[in-house]
C-alpha positions in Angstrom: 0.0 0.0 0.0 1.5 3.4 -1.0 1.9 6.2 1.5 -0.9 8.3 -0.1 -3.4 5.4 -0.3 -6.4 5.8 2.0 -7.2 2.6 3.8 -10.6 1.1 3.2 -11.4 1.4 6.9 -11.2 5.1 6.6 -13.4 5.1 3.5 -16.0 3.0 5.2 -15.9 5.2 8.3 -16.5 8.3 6.2 -19.5 6.7 4.6 -21.0 5.5 7.9 -20.7 8.9 9.5 -22.1 10.8 6.6 -24.8 8.8 4.8 -28.4 9.5 5.8 -31.6 7.5 5.5 -32.9 9.8 2.8 -30.0 8.8 0.5 -30.9 5.1 0.5 -32.7 3.8 -2.6 -36.1 2.3 -2.0 -34.8 -1.2 -2.9 -32.1 -1.0 -0.2 -34.7 0.0 2.4 -36.9 -2.8 1.3 -34.1 -5.3 1.5 -33.1 -4.2 5.0 -36.6 -4.6 6.3 -36.7 -8.1 5.0 -33.4 -8.9 6.7 -34.7 -7.5 10.0 -37.9 -9.5 9.9 -36.0 -12.6 9.0 -33.5 -12.0 11.8 -36.1 -11.9 14.5 -37.9 -15.0 13.3 -34.7 -17.1 12.9 -33.4 -15.9 16.3 -36.5 -16.9 18.1 -36.6 -20.3 16.4 -33.0 -20.9 17.3 -33.0 -19.6 20.9 -33.1 -23.1 22.5 -30.7 -24.8 20.3 -27.5 -26.3 21.7 -24.8 -23.6 21.9 -27.3 -20.7 21.7 -29.0 -21.7 24.9 -25.7 -22.0 26.8 -24.4 -18.7 25.5 -27.6 -16.9 26.6 -27.7 -18.6 30.0 -24.0 -17.8 30.6 -24.6 -14.2 29.7 -27.5 -14.0 32.2 -25.5 -15.8 34.9 -22.5 -13.5 34.5 -24.8 -10.5 34.9 -23.3 -7.0 34.8 -24.6 -3.6 33.7 -28.2 -3.9 32.3 -27.4 -2.2 29.0 -29.0 -4.2 26.2 -31.7 -6.9 25.8 -31.4 -10.5 25.0 -34.0 -11.4 22.4 -36.9 -13.3 24.0 -35.5 -13.5 27.5 -36.6 -10.1 28.8 -33.3 -9.6 30.4 -30.7 -6.9 29.9 -26.9 -7.6 30.1 -23.8 -5.7 29.1 -24.2 -4.7 25.4 -21.4 -6.9 24.0 -22.9 -9.9 25.7 -26.4 -9.2 24.5 -25.1 -8.9 20.9 -23.3 -12.2 21.3 -26.3 -14.0 22.6 -28.6 -12.6 19.9 -26.2 -13.4 17.1 -25.6 -17.0 18.3 -29.3 -17.9 18.5 -29.7 -16.4 15.0 -27.0 -18.5 13.5 -27.7 -21.7 15.3 -30.2 -23.0 12.6 -28.1 -21.9 9.6 -31.4 -20.3 8.5 -30.2 -16.7 8.5 -29.7 -14.5 5.4 -26.7 -14.8 3.1 -24.9 -13.0 0.4 -24.2 -15.8 -2.1 -21.4 -14.3 -4.1 -19.6 -13.0 -1.0 -20.2 -16.2 0.9 -21.3 -14.1 3.9 -24.1 -13.9 6.4 -24.6 -10.1 6.7 -27.7 -9.8 9.0 -26.3 -11.9 11.9 -23.5 -9.3 12.1 -25.1 -6.0 11.5 -28.4 -6.4 13.2 -27.4 -7.7 16.7 -24.6 -5.1 16.8 -27.0 -2.3 15.9 -29.7 -3.4 18.4 -27.2 -3.8 21.3 -25.5 -0.4 20.6 -29.0 1.1 20.1 -30.2 0.2 23.5 -26.8 1.1 25.0 -27.2 4.7 23.9 -31.0 4.8 23.7 -33.4 6.2 21.1 -32.3 4.5 17.9 -35.0 5.3 15.4 -36.3 3.0 12.8 -34.9 5.1 10.0 -31.4 5.1 11.6 -31.7 1.3 12.2 -32.5 0.7 8.6 -29.6 2.8 7.5 -27.0 1.2 9.7 -28.3 -2.3 8.8 -28.1 -1.5 5.1 -24.5 -0.1 5.5 -23.4 -3.0 7.6 -24.7 -5.5 5.1 -23.1 -3.6 2.3 -19.7 -3.4 4.1 -19.4 -7.1 5.1 -20.6 -8.3 1.7 -18.0 -6.1 0.0 -15.4 -7.5 2.3 -16.3 -11.0 1.2 -16.5 -10.1 -2.5 -13.1 -8.6 -2.4 -11.5 -11.7 -0.9 -9.5 -13.7 -3.4 -11.8 -12.9 -6.3 -12.2 -15.7 -8.8 -10.9 -18.3 -6.3 -12.7 -20.8 -4.1 -12.3 -19.4 -0.6 -13.4 -22.6 1.2 -10.1 -24.3 0.7 -8.3 -21.6 2.7 -10.2 -22.5 5.9 -11.6 -19.2 6.9 -15.2 -18.7 8.0 -15.5 -15.3 6.5 -18.7 -14.2 8.4 -16.8 -14.6 11.7 -13.5 -13.3 10.4 -15.0 -10.1 8.8 -17.7 -9.7 11.3 -15.4 -8.2 13.9 -14.5 -5.2 11.8 -18.0 -4.8 10.3 -19.8 -4.9 13.6 -17.4 -2.5 15.1 -18.3 0.0 12.3 -22.0 -0.7 12.9 -21.8 -0.2 16.6 -19.7 2.9 16.2 -22.2 4.5 13.9 -25.1 3.9 16.3 -23.0 5.2 19.2 -22.3 8.4 17.2 -18.5 8.0 17.0 -16.6 10.3 14.7 -14.5 9.1 11.8 -11.3 8.9 13.8 -12.8 6.9 16.6 -14.6 4.6 14.2 -11.4 3.8 12.4 -9.9 3.0 15.8 -12.8 0.8 16.7 -12.2 -1.2 13.5 -8.6 -1.4 14.3 -9.3 -2.7 17.8 -11.7 -5.2 16.3 -9.1 -6.4 13.7 -6.8 -7.3 16.6 -9.4 -9.9 17.6 -10.5 -11.1 14.2 -10.7 -14.9 13.8 -13.0 -17.6 12.4 -12.4 -21.0 10.8 -14.2 -23.7 9.0 -13.0 -26.7 11.0 -16.2 -26.6 13.1 -18.1 -27.6 10.0 -15.7 -30.4 9.3 -16.0 -31.7 12.8 -19.8 -31.1 13.1 -19.5 -29.1 16.4 -21.4 -26.2 18.0 -18.7 -23.6 17.4 -19.9 -23.1 13.8 -23.0 -21.5 15.5 -20.9 -19.4 17.9 -18.6 -17.7 15.4 -20.8 -14.6 14.6 -21.5 -14.1 18.2 -17.8 -13.9 19.1 -17.5 -11.3 16.2 -20.3 -9.0 17.3 -19.3 -9.2 21.0 -15.8 -8.1 19.9 -17.1 -5.4 17.6 -19.4 -3.8 20.1 -16.7 -4.0 22.8 -14.2 -2.4 20.3 -16.6 0.6 19.7 -17.0 1.0 23.5 -13.2 1.1 23.9 -12.7 3.5 21.0 -15.4 5.8 22.5 -13.3 6.0 25.7 -10.2 7.0 23.6 -8.4 3.6 23.1 -6.7 3.7 19.7 -6.6 0.9 17.1 -4.7 0.3 13.9 -5.3 3.0 11.3 -4.9 0.7 8.3 -6.7 -2.4 9.5 -7.9 -3.6 6.1 -5.2 -2.7 3.6 -2.2 -2.0 5.7 1.0 -3.9 5.1 -0.1 -6.1 8.1 -3.8 -5.4 7.7 -6.4 -8.0 7.2 -6.1 -8.6 3.5 -2.3 -8.9 3.5 -2.1 -11.0 6.7 -5.1 -13.3 6.3 -5.3 -13.4 2.5 -1.6 -12.7 1.4 -2.6 -9.6 -0.5 -5.1 -11.5 -2.8 -8.0 -9.0 -2.8 -9.7 -6.4 -5.0 -9.6 -2.8 -3.7 -12.3 -1.9 -6.3 -14.7 -4.6 -5.2 -14.1 -3.6 -1.6 -14.8 0.2 -1.9 -15.7 1.0 -5.5 -18.9 3.1 -5.9 -19.4 3.4 -2.1 -22.8 5.1 -1.6 -23.9 4.2 -5.1 -23.7 0.4 -5.3 -25.3 -1.3 -2.2 -24.7 -5.0 -1.9 -27.6 -5.0 0.6 -30.0 -5.6 -2.3 -28.1 -8.8 -3.2 -28.7 -10.5 0.2 -30.7 -13.7 0.0 -33.4 -14.7 2.6 -33.1 -18.5 2.9 -36.2 -20.6 2.1 -34.7 -23.8 3.6 -32.9 -24.2 7.0 -29.5 -25.3 5.9 -26.3 -24.1 4.3 -27.2 -22.0 1.2 -24.9 -24.2 -0.9 -27.4 -27.1 -0.5 -30.4 -25.1 -1.8 -29.9 -25.6 -5.5 -29.9 -29.3 -4.9 -33.1 -29.1 -2.8 -34.7 -27.1 -5.6 -33.8 -29.8 -8.1 -35.2 -32.6 -5.8 -38.4 -30.7 -5.2 -39.0 -30.2 -8.9 -38.5 -34.0 -9.5 -41.0 -34.7 -6.7 -43.5 -32.2 -8.1 -43.1 -33.0 -11.8 -42.4 -36.7 -11.9 -43.8 -38.1 -8.7 -40.5 -39.1 -7.3 -40.7 -40.4 -3.7 -39.0 -42.5 -1.1 -40.7 -45.7 -2.3 -39.8 -45.5 -6.0 -36.2 -44.2 -5.9 -33.6 -46.7 -7.0 -30.6 -44.3 -7.2 -29.8 -40.6 -6.9 -26.8 -38.8 -8.4 -26.0 -35.2 -7.3 -23.7 -33.3 -9.6 -22.1 -30.1 -8.4 -18.9 -28.1 -8.6 -15.8 -28.3 -6.5 -17.0 -26.0 -3.7 -20.1 -27.9 -2.7 -18.4 -31.3 -3.0 -15.7 -30.3 -0.6 -17.8 -28.4 1.9 -21.1 -30.2 1.7 -20.5 -33.5 0.1 -17.6 -35.2 1.7 -17.2 -37.5 3.5 -20.4 -38.9 2.1 -20.7 -41.4 4.9 -21.2 -38.6 7.4 -23.3 -36.4 5.1 -25.7 -39.2 4.2 -25.9 -40.5 7.8 -25.4 -37.3 9.9 -23.6 -37.7 13.2 -25.4 -34.6 14.4 -27.5 -31.7 13.3 -24.5 -29.6 12.1 -23.6 -32.5 9.7 -27.2 -32.4 8.4 -27.2 -28.6 7.9 -24.1 -28.9 5.8 -25.1 -31.9 3.7 -26.1 -32.1 0.1 -27.2 -35.7 0.6 -29.4 -34.9 3.6 -31.1 -31.9 1.9 -31.9 -34.0 -1.2 -33.0 -37.0 0.7 -35.3 -34.9 2.9 -36.9 -33.2 -0.1 -37.7 -36.5 -1.7 -38.8 -38.3 1.5 -40.6 -35.4 3.3 -41.2 -32.6 0.8 -40.0 -29.0 1.3 -37.4 -29.1 4.1 -38.3 -27.3 7.3 -37.0 -26.8 10.8 -38.5 -30.1 11.9 -36.2 -31.9 9.5 -33.0 -30.6 11.2 -33.3 -31.9 14.7 -31.6 -34.7 16.7 -34.7 -36.8 16.2 -35.1 -36.1 12.5 -31.6 -37.1 11.5 -32.4 -40.6 12.8 -35.5 -40.9 10.6 -35.2 -44.3 8.8 -37.1 -43.3 5.7 -34.9 -40.3 5.0 -31.7 -42.2 5.8 -32.7 -45.0 3.4 -33.1 -42.4 0.6 -29.8 -40.8 1.5 -28.1 -44.2 1.3 -29.0 -44.3 -2.4 -27.1 -41.1 -3.2 -23.8 -40.7 -4.9 -21.9 -37.5 -5.7 -20.2 -36.4 -8.9 -18.1 -33.3 -9.5 -18.9 -31.5 -12.7 -16.1 -28.9 -13.4 -18.5 -27.0 -15.6 -20.5 -26.2 -12.5 -17.5 -24.7 -10.6 -18.3 -21.1 -9.5 -17.0 -18.6 -7.0 -20.5 -17.9 -5.6 -23.6 -20.1 -5.2 -22.9 -23.0 -7.6 -25.5 -24.6 -9.8 -26.6 -28.2 -9.3 -28.0 -31.2 -11.1 -29.9 -34.1 -9.6 -30.5 -37.3 -11.5 -32.9 -39.9 -10.2 -33.4 -43.4 -11.5 -36.7 -44.9 -10.3 -37.5 -48.5 -9.6 -39.4 -48.9 -12.9 -36.3 -47.8 -14.9 -37.2 -44.2 -15.6 -34.5 -41.6 -15.4 -35.3 -38.0 -14.5 -33.0 -35.0 -14.4 -33.4 -31.5 -12.8 -31.0 -28.6 -13.1 -31.0 -25.5 -11.0 -28.8 -22.5 -12.0 -30.5 -19.9 -9.8 -31.9 -21.0 -6.5 -35.1 -19.9 -4.8 -34.5 -16.7 -2.8 -31.5 -15.5 -4.9 -31.5 -11.8 -6.0 -32.9 -12.9 -9.3 -35.7 -14.9 -7.6 -36.1 -12.9 -4.3 -38.6 -13.7 -1.5 -41.1 -10.9 -1.0 -41.8 -9.3 2.3 -44.9 -11.5 2.5 -42.8 -14.6 1.9 -40.5 -13.4 4.7 -43.6 -13.0 6.9 -44.6 -16.6 6.1 -41.2 -17.8 7.1 -41.2 -15.6 10.3 -44.5 -17.2 11.4 -43.2 -20.7 10.6 -40.1 -19.9 12.8 -42.4 -18.9 15.6 -44.1 -22.3 15.3 -40.7 -23.9 15.6 -39.9 -22.3 18.9 -39.1 -24.9 21.6 -40.5 -24.6 25.1 -41.5 -20.9 24.8 -43.9 -18.9 22.7 -44.7 -15.4 21.6 -48.4 -14.2 21.9 -49.9 -13.8 18.4 -50.8 -10.2 19.0 -47.2 -9.3 19.7 -46.0 -11.3 16.7 -48.5 -9.4 14.6 -47.3 -6.0 16.0 -43.7 -7.0 15.4 -44.4 -7.7 11.7 -46.3 -4.5 11.2 -43.6 -2.5 13.0 -40.9 -3.8 10.8 -43.0 -3.3 7.6 -43.4 0.3 8.7 -40.0 0.6 10.4 -39.3 4.1 9.2 -42.1 5.3 11.5 -40.8 3.6 14.6 -39.3 6.1 17.1 -37.2 3.7 19.2 -36.4 0.2 18.0 -36.0 -1.1 21.5 -39.8 -1.6 21.1 -39.0 -4.4 18.7 -37.0 -6.2 21.3 -39.8 -5.8 23.9 -42.2 -7.5 21.5 -40.1 -10.6 21.4 -40.2 -11.4 25.1 -41.6 -15.0 25.3 -43.9 -16.9 27.6 -42.8 -20.2 29.0 -44.8 -23.1 27.4 
């Protein structure tokens, strides 16, 4: 980096401290609202899942200053701990939003950071909430897009949502807290000093995959609080000679993808709301399987063999080892399994939350279908974003059917509407375990988010989530 080069962290800080709600295109506002509604539904559905439950209970047990609310629990804890608990429950189902090309989960970073910081300082309006969520989603998505463009990032082992989530959430929290450019840059530098996140948790099928974004937002909010008090952080945390892109990615990044057209091009509009509760890379295969069920009557009883053809990325992340993916050891294995997603679609229909539980992964019918699956890599399907998929089924009467999905349901080219997101939100509420939200408050939450620009203080949204014990 040359001496006269302005680091991307400074450019982001300038945007975060200057852009106003009135400058956001309507499409960006709409996308942010869908992200926020989706966030609350997925968080509530995931609250009692392993990992999320323990993080929440530990935060409550540790106590501390009652600064920010934990979703559902009706308890306030220190802001960094609230952000962590809320992000962890949101990511525990792998049902949260995703930017396909960036391979990034934006909402689980920007929304809990903004909510926690908003309650910390008080009075965060719906307009300002929309603005900071939109900017946070844009920033972290740009960070992913800029990383090793044209390459398959999975092979390098980073979990980019967690890794980039520290710096992005620090920027989000700093904006909500009213920090100036200088202190916001320091907050990002402090967050960079903590940045981490790896993919081994997926390989091992363990709970830390769910915990990564929570670690990030806790670190980001804490970094903003330190910077507010005058603690300084690296000034060139993204592009410095020992900044994130040179240290973690050996200089393999695109400055243009990172900061080109800031304030004009908003990656927020390219965020996908997931229709199925599993890794987004599985979704094209599920779409294929569902089309075979719908169009050709394929079912668990008439399947002889199934071939899944995908590119290099899905094979490595979601296909191998096939023994574990076709017979999941745990729910994390199932969430990151092409075989389980396809088998579920054929055996049960559209995959839902009930298909990704400790009980569901032992279902003999679904397991029998999964046992008939083999995987092939088709180099023609290799992509740096969400890769296309092909599913070929041979039935017991000798018929062979093929389905191909190039663009999955929910992608920017086939987006879910706000009404679709509301349907998903209500399905998530039905999937809550041991607790429930009164229907009147659920209705009010949906209306409040649909008309979020009219909300004076978004802490009201959190109050609407407080649950009743079943």
